ROVOGU-81085 format. One record per atom (N, C-alpha, C, O): atom name; x, y, z; residue number from 0. Coordinates in steps of 0.1 Angstrom, whole numbers. Example, Ala and Ser with C-alpha at 12.3 -4.5 7.8 and 13.67 -1.06 7.14 Angstrom:
BEGIN
@a N	X 132	Y -57	Z 78	k 0
@a CA	X 123	Y -45	Z 78	k 0
@a C	X 132	Y -33	Z 78	k 0
@a O	X 142	Y -33	Z 85	k 0
@a N	X 128	Y -22	Z 71	k 1
@a CA	X 137	Y -11	Z 71	k 1
@a C	X 129	Y 0	Z 79	k 1
@a O	X 134	Y 11	Z 80	k 1
//
This chain:
BEGIN
@a N	X -481	Y 1326	Z -411	k 0
@a CA	X -475	Y 1334	Z -422	k 0
@a C	X -471	Y 1324	Z -433	k 0
@a O	X -465	Y 1314	Z -431	k 0
@a N	X -475	Y 1328	Z -445	k 1
@a CA	X -472	Y 1320	Z -457	k 1
@a C	X -458	Y 1324	Z -462	k 1
@a O	X -456	Y 1335	Z -466	k 1
@a N	X -449	Y 1314	Z -463	k 2
@a CA	X -436	Y 1317	Z -468	k 2
@a C	X -431	Y 1305	Z -477	k 2
@a O	X -433	Y 1294	Z -473	k 2
@a N	X -426	Y 1309	Z -488	k 3
@a CA	X -420	Y 1300	Z -498	k 3
@a C	X -406	Y 1304	Z -500	k 3
@a O	X -402	Y 1314	Z -496	k 3
@a N	X -398	Y 1295	Z -507	k 4
@a CA	X -384	Y 1298	Z -509	k 4
@a C	X -380	Y 1292	Z -523	k 4
@a O	X -386	Y 1283	Z -528	k 4
@a N	X -369	Y 1298	Z -528	k 5
@a CA	X -363	Y 1292	Z -540	k 5
@a C	X -351	Y 1284	Z -535	k 5
@a O	X -342	Y 1289	Z -528	k 5
@a N	X -352	Y 1271	Z -538	k 6
@a CA	X -342	Y 1261	Z -532	k 6
@a C	X -333	Y 1256	Z -544	k 6
@a O	X -339	Y 1251	Z -554	k 6
@a N	X -320	Y 1257	Z -542	k 7
@a CA	X -311	Y 1252	Z -552	k 7
@a C	X -305	Y 1238	Z -547	k 7
@a O	X -301	Y 1237	Z -535	k 7
@a N	X -305	Y 1228	Z -556	k 8
@a CA	X -299	Y 1215	Z -552	k 8
@a C	X -286	Y 1214	Z -560	k 8
@a O	X -286	Y 1216	Z -572	k 8
@a N	X -275	Y 1212	Z -553	k 9
@a CA	X -262	Y 1211	Z -559	k 9
@a C	X -258	Y 1197	Z -563	k 9
@a O	X -265	Y 1188	Z -559	k 9
@a N	X -248	Y 1196	Z -571	k 10
@a CA	X -243	Y 1183	Z -576	k 10
@a C	X -241	Y 1172	Z -565	k 10
@a O	X -243	Y 1161	Z -567	k 10
@a N	X -236	Y 1177	Z -554	k 11
@a CA	X -233	Y 1168	Z -543	k 11
@a C	X -246	Y 1164	Z -534	k 11
@a O	X -245	Y 1157	Z -524	k 11
@a N	X -257	Y 1169	Z -538	k 12
@a CA	X -270	Y 1166	Z -532	k 12
@a C	X -274	Y 1176	Z -521	k 12
@a O	X -285	Y 1176	Z -515	k 12
@a N	X -265	Y 1185	Z -517	k 13
@a CA	X -268	Y 1195	Z -507	k 13
@a C	X -277	Y 1206	Z -513	k 13
@a O	X -278	Y 1207	Z -525	k 13
@a N	X -284	Y 1213	Z -505	k 14
@a CA	X -293	Y 1223	Z -509	k 14
@a C	X -290	Y 1236	Z -502	k 14
@a O	X -285	Y 1237	Z -491	k 14
@a N	X -294	Y 1247	Z -509	k 15
@a CA	X -293	Y 1260	Z -503	k 15
@a C	X -305	Y 1268	Z -506	k 15
@a O	X -312	Y 1264	Z -516	k 15
@a N	X -308	Y 1278	Z -499	k 16
@a CA	X -320	Y 1287	Z -502	k 16
@a C	X -315	Y 1300	Z -507	k 16
@a O	X -307	Y 1307	Z -500	k 16
@a N	X -319	Y 1303	Z -519	k 17
@a CA	X -315	Y 1316	Z -526	k 17
@a C	X -322	Y 1328	Z -520	k 17
@a O	X -317	Y 1339	Z -518	k 17
@a N	X -335	Y 1326	Z -518	k 18
@a CA	X -344	Y 1337	Z -514	k 18
@a C	X -357	Y 1332	Z -508	k 18
@a O	X -361	Y 1320	Z -511	k 18
@a N	X -364	Y 1340	Z -501	k 19
@a CA	X -377	Y 1337	Z -495	k 19
@a C	X -387	Y 1346	Z -502	k 19
@a O	X -384	Y 1356	Z -507	k 19
@a N	X -400	Y 1341	Z -502	k 20
@a CA	X -411	Y 1348	Z -507	k 20
@a C	X -422	Y 1349	Z -496	k 20
@a O	X -425	Y 1339	Z -490	k 20
@a N	X -427	Y 1361	Z -494	k 21
@a CA	X -438	Y 1363	Z -485	k 21
@a C	X -450	Y 1368	Z -492	k 21
@a O	X -450	Y 1371	Z -504	k 21
@a N	X -462	Y 1368	Z -485	k 22
@a CA	X -474	Y 1373	Z -491	k 22
@a C	X -472	Y 1387	Z -498	k 22
@a O	X -466	Y 1396	Z -492	k 22
@a N	X -477	Y 1388	Z -510	k 23
@a CA	X -476	Y 1400	Z -518	k 23
@a C	X -464	Y 1399	Z -528	k 23
@a O	X -464	Y 1407	Z -537	k 23
@a N	X -455	Y 1390	Z -526	k 24
@a CA	X -444	Y 1388	Z -535	k 24
@a C	X -449	Y 1379	Z -547	k 24
@a O	X -458	Y 1371	Z -545	k 24
@a N	X -444	Y 1382	Z -559	k 25
@a CA	X -447	Y 1373	Z -570	k 25
@a C	X -437	Y 1361	Z -568	k 25
@a O	X -425	Y 1363	Z -570	k 25
@a N	X -442	Y 1350	Z -565	k 26
@a CA	X -434	Y 1338	Z -563	k 26
@a C	X -435	Y 1329	Z -575	k 26
@a O	X -445	Y 1322	Z -577	k 26
@a N	X -424	Y 1329	Z -583	k 27
@a CA	X -424	Y 1322	Z -595	k 27
@a C	X -410	Y 1318	Z -599	k 27
@a O	X -400	Y 1324	Z -595	k 27
@a N	X -409	Y 1307	Z -606	k 28
@a CA	X -396	Y 1303	Z -612	k 28
@a C	X -396	Y 1309	Z -625	k 28
@a O	X -399	Y 1303	Z -635	k 28
@a N	X -393	Y 1322	Z -626	k 29
@a CA	X -394	Y 1330	Z -638	k 29
@a C	X -385	Y 1325	Z -649	k 29
@a O	X -389	Y 1326	Z -661	k 29
@a N	X -374	Y 1319	Z -646	k 30
@a CA	X -365	Y 1313	Z -656	k 30
@a C	X -372	Y 1302	Z -663	k 30
@a O	X -372	Y 1301	Z -676	k 30
@a N	X -378	Y 1293	Z -656	k 31
@a CA	X -386	Y 1282	Z -662	k 31
@a C	X -397	Y 1287	Z -670	k 31
@a O	X -400	Y 1283	Z -682	k 31
@a N	X -405	Y 1296	Z -665	k 32
@a CA	X -417	Y 1302	Z -671	k 32
@a C	X -413	Y 1309	Z -684	k 32
@a O	X -419	Y 1307	Z -694	k 32
@a N	X -403	Y 1318	Z -684	k 33
@a CA	X -400	Y 1326	Z -695	k 33
@a C	X -393	Y 1318	Z -706	k 33
@a O	X -396	Y 1320	Z -718	k 33
@a N	X -383	Y 1310	Z -702	k 34
@a CA	X -375	Y 1303	Z -713	k 34
@a C	X -381	Y 1289	Z -716	k 34
@a O	X -377	Y 1283	Z -726	k 34
@a N	X -391	Y 1285	Z -709	k 35
@a CA	X -397	Y 1271	Z -711	k 35
@a C	X -387	Y 1260	Z -710	k 35
@a O	X -388	Y 1250	Z -716	k 35
@a N	X -376	Y 1263	Z -701	k 36
@a CA	X -366	Y 1253	Z -698	k 36
@a C	X -367	Y 1250	Z -683	k 36
@a O	X -370	Y 1260	Z -675	k 36
@a N	X -363	Y 1239	Z -679	k 37
@a CA	X -363	Y 1236	Z -664	k 37
@a C	X -351	Y 1243	Z -658	k 37
@a O	X -340	Y 1242	Z -662	k 37
@a N	X -354	Y 1251	Z -648	k 38
@a CA	X -344	Y 1259	Z -641	k 38
@a C	X -337	Y 1250	Z -631	k 38
@a O	X -342	Y 1239	Z -628	k 38
@a N	X -326	Y 1255	Z -625	k 39
@a CA	X -318	Y 1247	Z -616	k 39
@a C	X -323	Y 1249	Z -602	k 39
@a O	X -317	Y 1243	Z -593	k 39
@a N	X -334	Y 1256	Z -599	k 40
@a CA	X -339	Y 1258	Z -586	k 40
@a C	X -354	Y 1254	Z -586	k 40
@a O	X -361	Y 1254	Z -596	k 40
@a N	X -359	Y 1251	Z -574	k 41
@a CA	X -373	Y 1248	Z -572	k 41
@a C	X -379	Y 1257	Z -562	k 41
@a O	X -373	Y 1262	Z -553	k 41
@a N	X -392	Y 1259	Z -564	k 42
@a CA	X -400	Y 1267	Z -554	k 42
@a C	X -405	Y 1257	Z -543	k 42
@a O	X -411	Y 1247	Z -547	k 42
@a N	X -403	Y 1260	Z -531	k 43
@a CA	X -407	Y 1251	Z -520	k 43
@a C	X -415	Y 1259	Z -510	k 43
@a O	X -411	Y 1270	Z -507	k 43
@a N	X -424	Y 1252	Z -503	k 44
@a CA	X -432	Y 1259	Z -492	k 44
@a C	X -424	Y 1257	Z -479	k 44
@a O	X -421	Y 1246	Z -476	k 44
@a N	X -422	Y 1268	Z -472	k 45
@a CA	X -415	Y 1268	Z -459	k 45
@a C	X -425	Y 1266	Z -448	k 45
@a O	X -423	Y 1261	Z -438	k 45
@a N	X -437	Y 1272	Z -451	k 46
@a CA	X -449	Y 1271	Z -442	k 46
@a C	X -461	Y 1267	Z -451	k 46
@a O	X -459	Y 1265	Z -463	k 46
@a N	X -472	Y 1265	Z -445	k 47
@a CA	X -484	Y 1263	Z -454	k 47
@a C	X -486	Y 1275	Z -463	k 47
@a O	X -486	Y 1286	Z -458	k 47
@a N	X -488	Y 1272	Z -476	k 48
@a CA	X -489	Y 1283	Z -485	k 48
@a C	X -501	Y 1280	Z -495	k 48
@a O	X -504	Y 1269	Z -499	k 48
@a N	X -508	Y 1291	Z -498	k 49
@a CA	X -519	Y 1291	Z -508	k 49
@a C	X -515	Y 1301	Z -518	k 49
@a O	X -509	Y 1311	Z -515	k 49
@a N	X -518	Y 1298	Z -531	k 50
@a CA	X -513	Y 1307	Z -542	k 50
@a C	X -523	Y 1307	Z -553	k 50
@a O	X -533	Y 1300	Z -553	k 50
@a N	X -520	Y 1314	Z -563	k 51
@a CA	X -527	Y 1315	Z -575	k 51
@a C	X -518	Y 1312	Z -587	k 51
@a O	X -507	Y 1318	Z -588	k 51
@a N	X -522	Y 1302	Z -595	k 52
@a CA	X -514	Y 1299	Z -607	k 52
@a C	X -519	Y 1306	Z -619	k 52
@a O	X -531	Y 1306	Z -622	k 52
@a N	X -509	Y 1312	Z -626	k 53
@a CA	X -513	Y 1320	Z -638	k 53
@a C	X -506	Y 1312	Z -649	k 53
@a O	X -493	Y 1311	Z -650	k 53
@a N	X -513	Y 1307	Z -659	k 54
@a CA	X -507	Y 1300	Z -670	k 54
@a C	X -497	Y 1309	Z -677	k 54
@a O	X -499	Y 1321	Z -678	k 54
@a N	X -487	Y 1303	Z -682	k 55
@a CA	X -476	Y 1310	Z -689	k 55
@a C	X -480	Y 1319	Z -700	k 55
@a O	X -476	Y 1331	Z -700	k 55
@a N	X -489	Y 1315	Z -709	k 56
@a CA	X -493	Y 1323	Z -720	k 56
@a C	X -501	Y 1335	Z -715	k 56
@a O	X -500	Y 1346	Z -721	k 56
@a N	X -509	Y 1334	Z -704	k 57
@a CA	X -516	Y 1345	Z -699	k 57
@a C	X -507	Y 1355	Z -692	k 57
@a O	X -508	Y 1367	Z -694	k 57
@a N	X -497	Y 1350	Z -685	k 58
@a CA	X -487	Y 1358	Z -678	k 58
@a C	X -480	Y 1367	Z -688	k 58
@a O	X -479	Y 1379	Z -687	k 58
@a N	X -475	Y 1360	Z -698	k 59
@a CA	X -467	Y 1367	Z -709	k 59
@a C	X -475	Y 1378	Z -716	k 59
@a O	X -471	Y 1389	Z -718	k 59
@a N	X -487	Y 1374	Z -720	k 60
@a CA	X -496	Y 1383	Z -727	k 60
@a C	X -499	Y 1396	Z -718	k 60
@a O	X -499	Y 1407	Z -722	k 60
@a N	X -503	Y 1393	Z -705	k 61
@a CA	X -506	Y 1404	Z -696	k 61
@a C	X -494	Y 1412	Z -693	k 61
@a O	X -494	Y 1425	Z -693	k 61
@a N	X -482	Y 1406	Z -691	k 62
@a CA	X -470	Y 1413	Z -688	k 62
@a C	X -466	Y 1423	Z -700	k 62
@a O	X -463	Y 1434	Z -697	k 62
@a N	X -467	Y 1418	Z -712	k 63
@a CA	X -463	Y 1425	Z -723	k 63
@a C	X -473	Y 1435	Z -728	k 63
@a O	X -470	Y 1446	Z -732	k 63
@a N	X -486	Y 1431	Z -728	k 64
@a CA	X -496	Y 1439	Z -734	k 64
@a C	X -508	Y 1443	Z -725	k 64
@a O	X -517	Y 1450	Z -729	k 64
@a N	X -508	Y 1438	Z -713	k 65
@a CA	X -520	Y 1440	Z -705	k 65
@a C	X -521	Y 1454	Z -700	k 65
@a O	X -512	Y 1461	Z -698	k 65
@a N	X -534	Y 1457	Z -696	k 66
@a CA	X -537	Y 1470	Z -691	k 66
@a C	X -533	Y 1471	Z -676	k 66
@a O	X -521	Y 1471	Z -673	k 66
@a N	X -543	Y 1472	Z -668	k 67
@a CA	X -541	Y 1474	Z -653	k 67
@a C	X -532	Y 1462	Z -648	k 67
@a O	X -523	Y 1465	Z -640	k 67
@a N	X -536	Y 1450	Z -651	k 68
@a CA	X -529	Y 1438	Z -645	k 68
@a C	X -515	Y 1437	Z -651	k 68
@a O	X -506	Y 1434	Z -644	k 68
@a N	X -513	Y 1441	Z -663	k 69
@a CA	X -500	Y 1441	Z -669	k 69
@a C	X -491	Y 1451	Z -663	k 69
@a O	X -479	Y 1449	Z -660	k 69
@a N	X -497	Y 1463	Z -660	k 70
@a CA	X -489	Y 1473	Z -653	k 70
@a C	X -485	Y 1468	Z -639	k 70
@a O	X -474	Y 1470	Z -635	k 70
@a N	X -494	Y 1462	Z -632	k 71
@a CA	X -492	Y 1456	Z -619	k 71
@a C	X -480	Y 1446	Z -620	k 71
@a O	X -471	Y 1447	Z -612	k 71
@a N	X -480	Y 1437	Z -630	k 72
@a CA	X -470	Y 1428	Z -631	k 72
@a C	X -456	Y 1434	Z -634	k 72
@a O	X -446	Y 1430	Z -629	k 72
@a N	X -456	Y 1444	Z -642	k 73
@a CA	X -444	Y 1451	Z -646	k 73
@a C	X -438	Y 1459	Z -633	k 73
@a O	X -426	Y 1459	Z -631	k 73
@a N	X -447	Y 1465	Z -626	k 74
@a CA	X -442	Y 1472	Z -613	k 74
@a C	X -437	Y 1461	Z -603	k 74
@a O	X -426	Y 1464	Z -597	k 74
@a N	X -444	Y 1450	Z -601	k 75
@a CA	X -439	Y 1440	Z -592	k 75
@a C	X -426	Y 1434	Z -597	k 75
@a O	X -417	Y 1431	Z -589	k 75
@a N	X -425	Y 1433	Z -610	k 76
@a CA	X -412	Y 1427	Z -616	k 76
@a C	X -401	Y 1437	Z -613	k 76
@a O	X -390	Y 1433	Z -609	k 76
@a N	X -403	Y 1450	Z -614	k 77
@a CA	X -392	Y 1460	Z -611	k 77
@a C	X -389	Y 1460	Z -596	k 77
@a O	X -378	Y 1461	Z -593	k 77
@a N	X -400	Y 1459	Z -588	k 78
@a CA	X -397	Y 1458	Z -574	k 78
@a C	X -389	Y 1446	Z -570	k 78
@a O	X -380	Y 1447	Z -562	k 78
@a N	X -392	Y 1435	Z -577	k 79
@a CA	X -384	Y 1423	Z -574	k 79
@a C	X -370	Y 1425	Z -579	k 79
@a O	X -360	Y 1420	Z -572	k 79
@a N	X -368	Y 1431	Z -590	k 80
@a CA	X -354	Y 1434	Z -595	k 80
@a C	X -346	Y 1442	Z -585	k 80
@a O	X -335	Y 1439	Z -582	k 80
@a N	X -352	Y 1453	Z -580	k 81
@a CA	X -346	Y 1461	Z -570	k 81
@a C	X -343	Y 1454	Z -557	k 81
@a O	X -332	Y 1455	Z -551	k 81
@a N	X -352	Y 1446	Z -553	k 82
@a CA	X -350	Y 1438	Z -541	k 82
@a C	X -339	Y 1428	Z -543	k 82
@a O	X -330	Y 1426	Z -534	k 82
@a N	X -338	Y 1422	Z -555	k 83
@a CA	X -328	Y 1412	Z -558	k 83
@a C	X -314	Y 1418	Z -558	k 83
@a O	X -304	Y 1411	Z -555	k 83
@a N	X -313	Y 1431	Z -562	k 84
@a CA	X -300	Y 1438	Z -561	k 84
@a C	X -295	Y 1438	Z -546	k 84
@a O	X -283	Y 1436	Z -544	k 84
@a N	X -304	Y 1441	Z -537	k 85
@a CA	X -301	Y 1441	Z -523	k 85
@a C	X -297	Y 1427	Z -518	k 85
@a O	X -288	Y 1425	Z -510	k 85
@a N	X -305	Y 1418	Z -523	k 86
@a CA	X -303	Y 1404	Z -519	k 86
@a C	X -289	Y 1399	Z -524	k 86
@a O	X -282	Y 1393	Z -516	k 86
@a N	X -285	Y 1402	Z -536	k 87
@a CA	X -272	Y 1398	Z -541	k 87
@a C	X -261	Y 1404	Z -533	k 87
@a O	X -251	Y 1397	Z -530	k 87
@a N	X -262	Y 1417	Z -530	k 88
@a CA	X -252	Y 1423	Z -522	k 88
@a C	X -250	Y 1416	Z -508	k 88
@a O	X -239	Y 1414	Z -504	k 88
@a N	X -261	Y 1413	Z -502	k 89
@a CA	X -261	Y 1406	Z -489	k 89
@a C	X -255	Y 1392	Z -490	k 89
@a O	X -246	Y 1388	Z -483	k 89
@a N	X -260	Y 1385	Z -500	k 90
@a CA	X -256	Y 1371	Z -502	k 90
@a C	X -241	Y 1369	Z -506	k 90
@a O	X -235	Y 1359	Z -502	k 90
@a N	X -236	Y 1379	Z -513	k 91
@a CA	X -222	Y 1378	Z -517	k 91
@a C	X -212	Y 1385	Z -508	k 91
@a O	X -200	Y 1386	Z -511	k 91
@a N	X -217	Y 1391	Z -497	k 92
@a CA	X -208	Y 1398	Z -488	k 92
@a C	X -198	Y 1389	Z -481	k 92
@a O	X -188	Y 1394	Z -477	k 92
@a N	X -201	Y 1376	Z -480	k 93
@a CA	X -192	Y 1367	Z -473	k 93
@a C	X -193	Y 1368	Z -458	k 93
@a O	X -185	Y 1362	Z -451	k 93
@a N	X -203	Y 1376	Z -453	k 94
@a CA	X -204	Y 1378	Z -439	k 94
@a C	X -218	Y 1374	Z -434	k 94
@a O	X -228	Y 1379	Z -439	k 94
@a N	X -218	Y 1365	Z -424	k 95
@a CA	X -231	Y 1360	Z -419	k 95
@a C	X -239	Y 1372	Z -413	k 95
@a O	X -251	Y 1373	Z -414	k 95
@a N	X -232	Y 1381	Z -406	k 96
@a CA	X -239	Y 1393	Z -400	k 96
@a C	X -246	Y 1401	Z -410	k 96
@a O	X -258	Y 1405	Z -408	k 96
@a N	X -240	Y 1403	Z -422	k 97
@a CA	X -247	Y 1411	Z -432	k 97
@a C	X -259	Y 1403	Z -438	k 97
@a O	X -270	Y 1409	Z -440	k 97
@a N	X -258	Y 1390	Z -440	k 98
@a CA	X -269	Y 1382	Z -445	k 98
@a C	X -280	Y 1382	Z -435	k 98
@a O	X -292	Y 1383	Z -438	k 98
@a N	X -277	Y 1381	Z -422	k 99
@a CA	X -287	Y 1380	Z -411	k 99
@a C	X -294	Y 1394	Z -410	k 99
@a O	X -306	Y 1395	Z -408	k 99
@a N	X -286	Y 1405	Z -411	k 100
@a CA	X -292	Y 1418	Z -411	k 100
@a C	X -302	Y 1420	Z -423	k 100
@a O	X -312	Y 1427	Z -421	k 100
@a N	X -299	Y 1414	Z -434	k 101
@a CA	X -308	Y 1414	Z -445	k 101
@a C	X -321	Y 1408	Z -441	k 101
@a O	X -332	Y 1414	Z -444	k 101
@a N	X -321	Y 1396	Z -435	k 102
@a CA	X -333	Y 1390	Z -430	k 102
@a C	X -341	Y 1399	Z -420	k 102
@a O	X -353	Y 1400	Z -421	k 102
@a N	X -333	Y 1405	Z -411	k 103
@a CA	X -340	Y 1414	Z -402	k 103
@a C	X -346	Y 1426	Z -408	k 103
@a O	X -357	Y 1430	Z -404	k 103
@a N	X -340	Y 1431	Z -419	k 104
@a CA	X -346	Y 1443	Z -426	k 104
@a C	X -358	Y 1439	Z -435	k 104
@a O	X -368	Y 1446	Z -435	k 104
@a N	X -357	Y 1428	Z -442	k 105
@a CA	X -367	Y 1425	Z -452	k 105
@a C	X -376	Y 1413	Z -448	k 105
@a O	X -386	Y 1411	Z -455	k 105
@a N	X -372	Y 1405	Z -439	k 106
@a CA	X -379	Y 1392	Z -437	k 106
@a C	X -381	Y 1388	Z -422	k 106
@a O	X -377	Y 1377	Z -418	k 106
@a N	X -386	Y 1398	Z -414	k 107
@a CA	X -388	Y 1394	Z -400	k 107
@a C	X -398	Y 1382	Z -399	k 107
@a O	X -396	Y 1374	Z -389	k 107
@a N	X -407	Y 1381	Z -408	k 108
@a CA	X -417	Y 1370	Z -407	k 108
@a C	X -410	Y 1357	Z -409	k 108
@a O	X -413	Y 1347	Z -404	k 108
@a N	X -399	Y 1357	Z -418	k 109
@a CA	X -391	Y 1345	Z -420	k 109
@a C	X -384	Y 1341	Z -408	k 109
@a O	X -385	Y 1329	Z -404	k 109
@a N	X -378	Y 1350	Z -401	k 110
@a CA	X -371	Y 1347	Z -389	k 110
@a C	X -380	Y 1341	Z -378	k 110
@a O	X -377	Y 1332	Z -371	k 110
@a N	X -393	Y 1346	Z -378	k 111
@a CA	X -402	Y 1342	Z -368	k 111
@a C	X -409	Y 1328	Z -372	k 111
@a O	X -414	Y 1321	Z -363	k 111
@a N	X -410	Y 1325	Z -385	k 112
@a CA	X -418	Y 1314	Z -389	k 112
@a C	X -411	Y 1302	Z -395	k 112
@a O	X -416	Y 1291	Z -395	k 112
@a N	X -399	Y 1304	Z -400	k 113
@a CA	X -392	Y 1294	Z -407	k 113
@a C	X -382	Y 1286	Z -398	k 113
@a O	X -376	Y 1293	Z -390	k 113
@a N	X -381	Y 1273	Z -399	k 114
@a CA	X -372	Y 1266	Z -390	k 114
@a C	X -358	Y 1271	Z -392	k 114
@a O	X -353	Y 1275	Z -403	k 114
@a N	X -350	Y 1271	Z -381	k 115
@a CA	X -337	Y 1275	Z -380	k 115
@a C	X -328	Y 1269	Z -391	k 115
@a O	X -319	Y 1275	Z -396	k 115
@a N	X -330	Y 1256	Z -393	k 116
@a CA	X -322	Y 1249	Z -403	k 116
@a C	X -323	Y 1255	Z -417	k 116
@a O	X -314	Y 1255	Z -425	k 116
@a N	X -335	Y 1260	Z -420	k 117
@a CA	X -337	Y 1266	Z -433	k 117
@a C	X -332	Y 1281	Z -433	k 117
@a O	X -327	Y 1285	Z -444	k 117
@a N	X -332	Y 1287	Z -422	k 118
@a CA	X -326	Y 1301	Z -422	k 118
@a C	X -311	Y 1299	Z -423	k 118
@a O	X -304	Y 1306	Z -430	k 118
@a N	X -305	Y 1288	Z -417	k 119
@a CA	X -291	Y 1285	Z -419	k 119
@a C	X -287	Y 1283	Z -433	k 119
@a O	X -277	Y 1287	Z -438	k 119
@a N	X -296	Y 1275	Z -440	k 120
@a CA	X -293	Y 1273	Z -455	k 120
@a C	X -293	Y 1285	Z -463	k 120
@a O	X -285	Y 1287	Z -472	k 120
@a N	X -302	Y 1295	Z -459	k 121
@a CA	X -302	Y 1308	Z -466	k 121
@a C	X -289	Y 1315	Z -463	k 121
@a O	X -283	Y 1321	Z -472	k 121
@a N	X -284	Y 1315	Z -450	k 122
@a CA	X -272	Y 1322	Z -446	k 122
@a C	X -259	Y 1315	Z -452	k 122
@a O	X -249	Y 1321	Z -452	k 122
@a N	X -260	Y 1302	Z -456	k 123
@a CA	X -249	Y 1295	Z -461	k 123
@a C	X -240	Y 1289	Z -449	k 123
@a O	X -228	Y 1288	Z -451	k 123
@a N	X -246	Y 1286	Z -438	k 124
@a CA	X -239	Y 1281	Z -427	k 124
@a C	X -247	Y 1269	Z -422	k 124
@a O	X -259	Y 1266	Z -426	k 124
@a N	X -241	Y 1261	Z -413	k 125
@a CA	X -248	Y 1249	Z -407	k 125
@a C	X -258	Y 1254	Z -396	k 125
@a O	X -256	Y 1265	Z -391	k 125
@a N	X -267	Y 1246	Z -393	k 126
@a CA	X -276	Y 1250	Z -381	k 126
@a C	X -268	Y 1252	Z -368	k 126
@a O	X -271	Y 1261	Z -361	k 126
@a N	X -257	Y 1244	Z -366	k 127
@a CA	X -249	Y 1246	Z -355	k 127
@a C	X -242	Y 1260	Z -356	k 127
@a O	X -240	Y 1267	Z -346	k 127
@a N	X -237	Y 1263	Z -368	k 128
@a CA	X -231	Y 1276	Z -370	k 128
@a C	X -241	Y 1288	Z -367	k 128
@a O	X -237	Y 1298	Z -362	k 128
@a N	X -253	Y 1286	Z -371	k 129
@a CA	X -263	Y 1296	Z -368	k 129
@a C	X -265	Y 1298	Z -353	k 129
@a O	X -266	Y 1309	Z -348	k 129
@a N	X -266	Y 1287	Z -346	k 130
@a CA	X -268	Y 1287	Z -331	k 130
@a C	X -256	Y 1295	Z -325	k 130
@a O	X -258	Y 1303	Z -316	k 130
@a N	X -244	Y 1292	Z -329	k 131
@a CA	X -232	Y 1298	Z -324	k 131
@a C	X -232	Y 1313	Z -327	k 131
@a O	X -230	Y 1322	Z -319	k 131
@a N	X -236	Y 1316	Z -340	k 132
@a CA	X -237	Y 1330	Z -344	k 132
@a C	X -247	Y 1338	Z -336	k 132
@a O	X -244	Y 1349	Z -331	k 132
@a N	X -259	Y 1332	Z -334	k 133
@a CA	X -269	Y 1339	Z -326	k 133
@a C	X -265	Y 1341	Z -311	k 133
@a O	X -268	Y 1351	Z -305	k 133
@a N	X -258	Y 1331	Z -306	k 134
@a CA	X -253	Y 1332	Z -292	k 134
@a C	X -243	Y 1343	Z -291	k 134
@a O	X -243	Y 1351	Z -282	k 134
@a N	X -233	Y 1343	Z -300	k 135
@a CA	X -223	Y 1353	Z -300	k 135
@a C	X -229	Y 1367	Z -302	k 135
@a O	X -225	Y 1377	Z -296	k 135
@a N	X -238	Y 1368	Z -311	k 136
@a CA	X -245	Y 1381	Z -314	k 136
@a C	X -252	Y 1386	Z -302	k 136
@a O	X -251	Y 1398	Z -299	k 136
@a N	X -259	Y 1377	Z -295	k 137
@a CA	X -267	Y 1381	Z -283	k 137
@a C	X -257	Y 1386	Z -272	k 137
@a O	X -260	Y 1395	Z -264	k 137
@a N	X -246	Y 1379	Z -271	k 138
@a CA	X -236	Y 1383	Z -260	k 138
@a C	X -228	Y 1395	Z -264	k 138
@a O	X -220	Y 1400	Z -256	k 138
@a N	X -229	Y 1399	Z -277	k 139
@a CA	X -221	Y 1411	Z -281	k 139
@a C	X -207	Y 1408	Z -286	k 139
@a O	X -199	Y 1417	Z -287	k 139
@a N	X -204	Y 1395	Z -288	k 140
@a CA	X -190	Y 1392	Z -292	k 140
@a C	X -189	Y 1388	Z -307	k 140
@a O	X -179	Y 1383	Z -311	k 140
@a N	X -199	Y 1390	Z -315	k 141
@a CA	X -198	Y 1387	Z -329	k 141
@a C	X -191	Y 1396	Z -337	k 141
@a O	X -189	Y 1394	Z -349	k 141
//
């Protein structure tokens, strides 16, 4: 399964994962592409990934004025916006259970394919905390 992620590096050198991308998602650092400024996050491959690079000028032209492909990009962008609303709600809930349920609902392939340490970074907990959480959840005491 091809999976990429948006990884944030903080001032203290730690990293977190903001979101995952699976096949069919538009995986882009849209901030960098649209503003032509370096964004504060990087796209990283979580598994082996193949992709298609679309030059910035072609992307913008197609997005703004393109026919069929432009319509596709606009629909995918709206889908991403709606998905990101759900993601923000889960990520800001302050509850590991809610964030993990988000992965179960939208990213079962991530749970199956991505190392636990990277899932923990998405959840905002340590790998040890993830192990404890999963043990407690399995035993019904979470």
